[in-house]
C-alpha positions as CSV (number, residue, x, y, z in Angstrom):
1,M,-109.8,-27.2,-7.0
2,N,-106.2,-28.7,-7.3
3,E,-104.6,-31.8,-8.5
4,L,-105.8,-33.9,-5.7
5,T,-109.9,-32.8,-6.7
6,T,-109.8,-31.9,-10.6
7,A,-111.8,-34.6,-12.6
8,S,-111.2,-35.6,-16.2
9,R,-113.0,-38.3,-18.1
10,L,-109.9,-40.4,-18.7
11,G,-109.0,-44.1,-19.6
12,R,-105.6,-44.1,-18.4
13,V,-103.9,-41.9,-15.8
14,R,-100.1,-41.9,-15.1
15,A,-99.0,-40.5,-11.5
16,T,-95.4,-39.9,-10.4
17,A,-95.2,-41.3,-6.9
18,Y,-92.3,-39.1,-5.0
19,S,-90.1,-40.2,-2.3
20,K,-90.6,-39.1,1.5
21,L,-87.5,-37.7,3.1
22,T,-87.5,-37.5,6.9
23,L,-85.2,-34.6,8.2
24,S,-86.0,-35.0,11.8
25,L,-87.4,-37.9,13.7
26,R,-88.4,-38.3,17.4
27,V,-90.1,-41.5,18.6
28,D,-92.0,-42.1,21.6
29,A,-93.2,-44.8,23.4
30,L,-95.2,-48.0,21.6
31,R,-99.0,-47.5,21.8
32,D,-101.3,-49.8,22.4
33,D,-102.5,-50.4,18.7
34,G,-98.5,-51.5,18.2
35,F,-97.5,-48.0,16.6
36,H,-95.0,-45.7,18.0
37,D,-96.1,-42.1,18.3
38,I,-93.7,-39.8,16.4
39,E,-92.7,-36.1,15.6
40,A,-91.0,-35.8,12.1
41,L,-90.0,-33.2,9.7
42,A,-90.9,-34.6,6.2
43,V,-90.4,-33.4,2.8
44,S,-91.3,-35.0,-0.7
45,I,-88.2,-35.1,-2.8
46,S,-87.7,-35.8,-6.5
47,D,-85.7,-38.9,-6.7
48,P,-85.6,-41.6,-6.5
49,H,-89.5,-41.8,-7.8
50,D,-91.9,-44.4,-9.0
51,V,-94.4,-43.9,-11.8
52,I,-98.2,-45.9,-11.4
53,E,-100.1,-45.9,-14.5
54,V,-103.8,-46.9,-13.9
55,Q,-106.0,-48.1,-16.7
56,A,-109.7,-48.7,-17.1
57,V,-110.3,-52.0,-18.8
58,P,-113.5,-54.0,-19.7
59,H,-112.4,-57.1,-17.9
60,P,-111.6,-58.9,-15.7
61,G,-113.6,-56.6,-13.0
62,G,-111.7,-55.6,-10.1
63,V,-107.9,-54.9,-9.7
64,T,-105.0,-56.5,-11.9
65,F,-101.4,-55.7,-11.0
66,E,-97.9,-55.9,-12.6
67,M,-94.9,-54.3,-11.6
68,R,-91.1,-54.0,-13.0
69,G,-88.0,-52.0,-12.3
70,E,-86.3,-52.2,-8.4
71,T,-88.8,-54.8,-7.5
72,E,-86.3,-56.5,-4.8
73,G,-88.0,-56.9,-1.7
74,V,-91.5,-55.3,-2.9
75,T,-94.5,-57.7,-2.3
76,D,-96.1,-58.5,-5.7
77,G,-100.1,-59.3,-6.6
78,M,-102.6,-58.1,-4.4
79,T,-100.8,-58.0,-1.6
80,N,-98.7,-55.0,-2.8
81,I,-99.9,-51.8,-1.0
82,A,-100.9,-50.2,-4.3
83,A,-102.8,-53.0,-5.4
84,R,-104.6,-52.8,-2.1
85,A,-105.2,-49.1,-2.2
86,A,-106.9,-49.4,-5.4
87,D,-109.1,-52.1,-3.9
88,E,-109.8,-50.2,-1.0
89,L,-110.7,-47.1,-3.0
90,L,-113.3,-48.9,-5.3
91,V,-114.9,-50.7,-2.2
92,H,-115.1,-47.3,-0.5
93,A,-116.9,-45.8,-3.4
94,G,-119.2,-48.8,-4.3
95,R,-117.4,-49.2,-7.7
96,S,-115.7,-52.7,-7.1
97,G,-117.2,-53.9,-10.1
98,H,-115.1,-51.7,-12.6
99,G,-111.8,-53.4,-13.9
100,V,-108.8,-51.6,-13.2
101,R,-105.0,-52.3,-14.2
102,L,-102.3,-51.1,-12.5
103,A,-98.7,-50.8,-14.1
104,L,-96.1,-49.9,-11.4
105,S,-92.5,-48.9,-12.5
106,K,-90.3,-49.0,-9.3
107,K,-87.2,-46.6,-8.7
108,I,-87.5,-46.3,-4.9
109,P,-86.1,-49.3,-3.3
110,A,-88.0,-51.2,-0.7
111,G,-86.3,-51.1,2.9
112,A,-84.5,-47.9,2.1
113,G,-86.6,-45.8,4.5
114,L,-87.8,-43.5,1.7
115,G,-91.6,-44.1,2.2
116,G,-92.0,-46.0,-1.3
117,G,-94.8,-48.1,-0.4
118,S,-96.6,-45.3,0.9
119,A,-95.9,-43.1,-2.2
120,D,-97.1,-45.7,-4.7
121,A,-100.4,-46.1,-2.6
122,A,-100.9,-42.5,-2.5
123,A,-100.3,-41.9,-6.1
124,T,-102.6,-44.9,-6.9
125,L,-105.5,-43.2,-4.9
126,V,-104.9,-40.1,-6.6
127,A,-104.8,-41.4,-10.0
128,L,-107.7,-43.8,-9.7
129,R,-110.1,-41.1,-8.5
130,R,-109.6,-39.0,-11.4
131,M,-109.5,-41.7,-14.0
132,L,-113.0,-43.0,-12.6
133,E,-114.3,-39.5,-11.5
134,I,-114.8,-41.0,-8.1
135,D,-117.0,-38.7,-5.6
136,V,-114.3,-38.8,-2.4
137,D,-113.0,-35.8,-1.3
138,D,-109.6,-35.3,0.3
139,V,-110.3,-35.8,3.9
140,A,-112.3,-39.1,2.8
141,L,-109.1,-40.0,0.6
142,Q,-106.8,-39.5,3.6
143,E,-109.1,-41.9,5.5
144,V,-108.8,-44.3,2.9
145,G,-105.0,-44.0,3.0
146,A,-104.6,-44.4,6.8
147,R,-106.0,-47.7,6.9
148,L,-103.3,-48.6,4.4
149,G,-100.1,-47.1,6.1
150,S,-99.1,-44.5,8.6
151,D,-97.1,-42.5,5.6
152,V,-99.9,-42.4,3.2
153,A,-101.4,-39.2,4.7
154,F,-98.2,-37.4,4.2
155,C,-97.7,-38.7,0.7
156,L,-101.3,-38.0,-0.4
157,T,-100.3,-34.2,0.1
158,G,-96.5,-33.9,0.2
159,G,-94.4,-31.0,0.2
160,A,-93.0,-30.3,3.7
161,A,-95.0,-31.1,6.9
162,W,-94.5,-32.0,10.6
163,M,-95.9,-35.5,11.2
164,R,-97.6,-36.6,14.6
165,G,-99.3,-39.2,15.9
166,R,-98.4,-42.3,14.0
167,G,-97.8,-39.9,11.0
168,E,-101.2,-39.3,10.3
169,R,-101.6,-35.8,11.7
170,L,-99.8,-33.3,9.7
171,D,-99.2,-29.6,9.8
172,A,-97.9,-27.9,6.9
173,V,-94.5,-26.4,6.7
174,D,-93.4,-23.5,4.7
175,L,-90.1,-24.6,3.0
176,P,-89.1,-23.9,-0.6
177,I,-88.7,-26.2,-3.4
178,G,-85.5,-27.1,-5.0
179,L,-83.6,-27.6,-1.7
180,P,-80.8,-30.0,-2.9
181,F,-79.7,-33.4,-1.3
182,L,-77.9,-36.5,-2.0
183,V,-79.4,-39.7,-1.5
184,A,-77.1,-42.6,-1.1
185,L,-78.0,-46.3,-1.1
186,P,-76.1,-48.8,0.7
187,P,-75.8,-52.4,-0.7
188,F,-78.2,-53.9,1.9
189,R,-81.6,-52.9,3.3
190,L,-83.7,-52.8,6.6
191,Q,-87.2,-53.7,7.6
192,T,-89.0,-51.0,9.4
193,A,-90.3,-53.2,11.8
194,D,-87.1,-54.8,12.8
195,V,-85.5,-51.2,13.4
196,Y,-88.4,-50.3,15.8
197,R,-88.2,-53.6,17.6
198,A,-84.5,-52.9,18.1
199,W,-85.4,-49.2,19.3
200,D,-87.8,-50.8,22.0
201,D,-85.0,-53.3,22.8
202,L,-82.5,-50.8,23.3
203,G,-84.5,-49.0,26.1
204,R,-85.7,-46.2,23.6
205,P,-82.7,-44.2,23.2
206,A,-82.6,-40.3,21.9
207,A,-80.7,-39.8,18.6
208,P,-77.0,-39.6,19.8
209,R,-76.0,-37.2,16.8
210,R,-77.4,-33.6,16.2
211,V,-76.5,-32.5,13.0
212,P,-77.2,-28.3,12.7
213,A,-79.9,-27.4,10.1
214,T,-78.4,-25.0,7.6
215,G,-80.2,-22.6,5.0
216,E,-83.9,-22.4,4.7
217,I,-84.4,-25.6,7.0
218,A,-83.0,-23.5,10.0
219,T,-86.0,-21.4,9.6
220,V,-88.2,-24.3,11.0
221,I,-85.6,-26.6,12.9
222,S,-82.2,-26.0,14.4
223,E,-81.2,-29.4,14.7
224,L,-81.7,-32.3,12.4
225,S,-81.7,-35.9,14.0
226,N,-83.1,-39.5,13.7
227,D,-83.8,-41.2,17.4
228,L,-84.2,-44.6,15.0
229,E,-80.1,-44.4,14.0
230,P,-78.8,-46.2,17.2
231,A,-81.6,-48.8,16.5
232,A,-80.7,-49.0,12.5
233,E,-77.1,-49.8,13.2
234,A,-77.9,-52.4,16.1
235,V,-79.7,-54.1,13.3
236,E,-77.3,-53.8,10.5
237,P,-73.8,-53.1,12.0
238,R,-72.4,-51.9,8.8
239,L,-74.3,-48.8,8.6
240,A,-72.0,-46.9,10.8
241,Q,-68.9,-47.6,8.7
242,F,-71.0,-46.9,5.4
243,R,-72.1,-43.3,7.1
244,A,-68.5,-42.4,8.1
245,D,-67.3,-43.3,4.4
246,L,-70.4,-41.0,2.8
247,E,-69.8,-38.0,5.1
248,A,-65.9,-38.2,4.3
249,A,-66.6,-38.3,0.4
250,A,-69.4,-35.9,0.4
251,E,-67.5,-33.4,3.4
252,A,-70.8,-33.0,5.2
253,P,-72.9,-34.6,7.7
254,A,-75.3,-37.5,6.6
255,L,-78.8,-38.2,7.8
256,L,-80.5,-41.7,8.4
257,A,-83.5,-41.7,6.0
258,G,-86.4,-42.7,8.3
259,S,-85.8,-46.4,9.6
260,G,-83.2,-46.7,6.9
261,S,-81.1,-48.0,5.0
262,A,-80.4,-44.8,2.8
263,Y,-78.7,-41.8,4.0
264,V,-79.2,-38.2,2.8
265,V,-76.6,-35.6,2.8
266,P,-78.1,-31.8,2.7
267,V,-76.0,-29.9,0.3
268,S,-75.5,-26.4,-0.7
269,R,-76.6,-25.3,-3.9
270,D,-73.3,-25.2,-5.7
271,R,-72.9,-28.7,-4.7
272,S,-76.3,-29.7,-6.3
273,E,-74.9,-30.5,-9.6
274,P,-74.8,-33.9,-11.0
275,S,-71.4,-34.1,-11.1
276,F,-71.3,-33.8,-7.7
277,A,-73.4,-37.0,-7.2
278,R,-71.2,-38.8,-9.6
279,R,-68.1,-38.0,-7.7
280,V,-69.2,-39.1,-4.6
281,Q,-70.8,-42.2,-6.3
282,R,-67.5,-43.0,-7.6
283,L,-65.7,-42.8,-4.6
284,L,-68.3,-45.0,-2.7
285,R,-69.0,-47.3,-5.5
286,I,-72.8,-47.0,-4.4
287,P,-75.7,-45.5,-6.2
288,V,-76.1,-41.8,-5.3
289,T,-78.6,-39.6,-6.6
290,P,-79.3,-36.1,-6.3
291,A,-82.5,-34.7,-5.2
292,A,-84.3,-31.8,-4.6
293,T,-87.6,-30.9,-2.4
294,V,-90.8,-30.7,-4.4
295,S,-94.2,-29.2,-3.9
296,R,-96.3,-32.3,-3.7
297,G,-96.1,-36.0,-2.9
298,V,-98.1,-37.1,-6.2
299,R,-97.9,-35.3,-9.6
300,L,-100.7,-36.6,-12.3
301,G,-100.6,-36.9,-16.0
302,S,-102.6,-38.8,-18.4
303,G,-101.0,-41.2,-20.6
């Protein structure tokens, strides 16, 4: 048994939802279902992360939801993906009469390309299954997650994996935990749908930049790239200058996180200390967070 399957009779469960970082992304043509086929190397990283608390309540029945923290651009109420995840699982398990209260603390910003919504949905599914001892195995949980969003499948397992199809087909990758990165957040956000639409309109270009992989990452892939970078820069022209400024401050190449707007910098272990992130932050005057790879997408705890 693992953290996705261990059951315990609890009235409240807290789950940490880790960001999804896309190290390399190739995008293919638009599918008949409106999604794009992708091939992406993704890892879970420690920061920024969200925390969701799931609590059983005697009334009202069904799901109630509240949210705090970095909520700009995040849908509230039952339109939030975490609330929808709880409702989907309760209906799937025939437990829709149960009263469940969700409290989401947001630190993963919306529109940054870090998979915050999918991470929240995954954490909700895992926490709710444990709290109510719902008899749904990991495969069925993945199926519920796939109905909510393309990245939820990865966030349910986490670690490191190749994502294929629209993101729901996963092949685990052997990468160590603790690989360090800087996550830099510009003062603007991007909508994933807008970036993919721009990519189609631009003629579906391949990534113009290739960053040589280093260290342990080079054992899995030789170059890091992101096909969506030209589209993201077309949607938000300030992004190119932001990347240039970040690379100058960090003295290393930067990668667009998913569809943006965050950029990440793989750094050597001697630059993984928070002091280096603070120095880059002072130079750019924007939030810069040190992060490292972790072994899972969700971590459970009782609260």
